[in-house]
N, C-alpha and C positions, 0 to 999 in steps of 0.2 A: 681591673681593680686595684685600688689603693690598699694592698694590704698591710704594709707595714705604718701607712698613714701621715705618712714623711710628708707630703705635699703642702709645702710654702711656708712649714715649720724649720726652724733656725738650729742649728748644729755647730761648737765648738770643737777644732780636732788639735790635739796638742802632738807635734812630733814625726811631723812627715820629715824624712830626710831625702828620698829618693824612689822611685817606682817601686820598689820591693817592700816599701815600709807597710806594716799592717794597716798603720794610720792612712796612707794614698789609698789602699783597696779600700778602706772601710769608709772613706771618704767618697770614693765612685759610688761604692754601692748606697749611700745616703742621697746621690746627685741624681744618680739613674732613677729611684724610688720619687724624687720630685724635692729634695730636701735642699736646702740651702746652707753652705758648708763657709764657716770662717777659719782660718787657718791661724795656728801661733808656733812660731816656730824659734829656735833658741837663740839667735844672730842674725846680723845683717848679711854674712855670707853664706849661711844656708837659705836664707830668704833668697838672693838672688839665684843659688842653684835648683830653688824646686819653683822659680817662677813659672820657666817655661813649660812645666808638668802643671801646674794650676790655673793658669791662663790668667783671667783678670779677677779673678777670686781674690778677695781680699785678706792680706798674711799681715798677723802682725808679730812683733817678737817679744819672747818673754825668756830670760834664761832664768831657771827657777832656781837657782843658787843665788840669784840675788834679790832679796827682801824687797828692794825697793822695784824690781820690775814685775814683779808679781802684784803688788801693792797698787802699781800705776794702772795694768793693766785693764780692771774694770771701768775705770775711767775714759779709756781710749775705748773701749767696745760699748760703753753706753752714749756715745757717739750717734750709734748707727739706729737708739730709741726704740730695739726690742729685745726680747728675753731669749734665752735657748732653751729649746728642750731636751738638751743632750749634750754631753760632754766626754769626750774621749781623751782618755790619759793613756799615750802611748809613748814612754817616757824612761829611760833606763841610762844607764852609764857602771861600768865598770872599769879600772883599770888595772890589769894583769900585769904592767910593769914587763910586760914583752914574754913572760913564761906565767903559766897557774902552777903557784907550789901549794904544797901539802896546808889542809886548811887551818892549822894551829900555826902557820906561820904569816896568817895574813895580817897587814899590818893595821895598826888604829885608824891612820890616814886614809886606807883602801878604803878600808870598812865601813868606816861614818862618811865618807863622799859616797859610795854607793848607796848607802841608807838616805843621805838626802836628796840625792837624785831622782834615784830609782822609786822610793817611798814617800818619804815626807812629803815632798812635790806636790802627792796626790792628796793630802791634808792642807797644805799652803793654799795650793789653787780651788780647791773645792770652797776652800772657806771665803777667799777674795772675791770670789763669782758668785757667793749666794744671794745678792741683790738681784742677780740677771739672770738666773734659774727659773726656767718656770715652775711652780708649785710641784707639779707632778714631773718634773725631768729625770732623764736617766743619766748617771754617770757610769761610765764601764772603764775600767783600767786594764792592761794586758799581763798577766802574771806569767807561768808556766806549770807544764801538767800535773807535776809533781813536788813540792820541796823535801820528800823524804827521801827520796833515790838522790845517795851522795855519790851525783857526776863529777869526777876528778877533774874534767876538763871546764866544768862549770863555775867549780869551786866557790867561793865566797857569797855568789848572787843567789844562789837557791834561800839562803836562811835571809837575804835581804828580800825576796820575793814573798817569804813566809811571813815576814812582818806584814809587806804589801796586800795579801791576803787578810791578815789579822785587822788590820787597819780598814777595809771593806766594811767588815762587819761593823766593827765601832763607831765607822762614819754616820753609815745606815740608821744606825739607831740614836748618836746624839741630832741627826738631821732630821728623825720622825718625831721632837719635839715642837718643831714648827712647822713643818712640812712634809709632802710625800716623794721626794727626792729618794731614789731608788740609788743602791749602790753594787754593781755587780763587778766581776773579775771572769774576763776571758782566759784562759789555761790552756794554753797550745800545746804539742808536742814539738820536736825539733823541726825549725822552720829554715827555709834556704832565703836570709836576709844578708844586708851589707853588713849589718853588724854581728851577726852570729860566726860571719866568715874571720872575722877578727878574733874569734876566742880560740885561743890555741887547742887543739886536738879536737874541736867542733865537728870538723869536716869529717872525719872517722865515725865519729858518733852518729852522724845523721846519717852516713853509709849504712853503719849498723841497723839505726831504727827501719830501715826501710826494709830491711829482713825481717826484724819482727812481727811489721805492723802488718796483719792480716792480708791484706789486701797488696801487699809490697811494693807501695807507693806511700813515699811521706806526705804529713798535713800540708797541704797547699796554703798558701799564704790568702788566696781568696776564699776558703773554707774559714778560714776564722773569721775574716773581716765582716763573712754573711753572718755568724753568729754573736759577734758584737752588732751590728747593725740590726738585726732581729731583739737584741739585750737594748737597746738605746729607744726600739716604738713602743707603742702603749698596750702591742699585742702581745709583752712580754710581763705585763703590770704586775703580776702575781710573784714575780721571781725579786728577790731583795737579798743583799747579803749575802750573795753564792758565789762560787768558783766554778763556771762551769765548763770541763774539761773538753779541749777538740784534740785527740791525740788519733783518730782513726782507729780507735781499738789496742793499740799498741800496748797499754798496761795488762790485758790479759792475755798475752801471749809471750810470756818471757819462757816458758817451758814447751815451745812449739815444738813437736814430735821430730821435725826435720833439721832444725836448728841442733837440737841433741845429738841425733845422728852425724850431722854434720861436724861437729866439734868432736863428738867420742873419734869418729874416724880419722881426724886430726890430730889426737892426741896420741 
């Protein structure tokens, strides 16, 4: 049974970096359900590095910081003569300059570049791809489980993701003027990805999360990808302008009795 109704439909996936990427696992879920995936990566070096993972699937280059790249992408994709039923935006960038400083010491260059790559790119891509999206397409971006938890290891990226979450709602509204295209975010807890490994202090936070999560196991990338796939499918047609949290219950368990006892004994 084709539950997700992906069979013979086409999807555009931005942001595959390696086999640990949410984008990579999402594309695998789409393909396993019968969908066709076109990939977009940021440069030729990335295309070469992921080619062995993606086989003979079409891979296009689009540096989202380059307005000309974004503007030219639809013309490249139009050669296929098809529309896309879904788009995955799994793009983020933060330059911590080797260390996470207190938030008030964030430089203007750091913050604005993070906003450009991690947030504005969703607007730019969605607008550029508008002519090639099916009228009932689904666009899904990757956020974080909470932008209100002032995690020092994540630094200025939480406010940037908050802007991304808000953009989802505004895109859903503005696209509703001419289509039924939906916009949603999947908001995972801490993941073991190559990108997260580069965040100073992240590993300790990840290990702590495994204690807080009720099942004592961190969220798996495949679990996040499965939720993305669901939101891309017509089965989720009633969900729009939402952020779906995938944290394995972490947010309900900060005051776990065993953790409290462990802390009090240690103190």
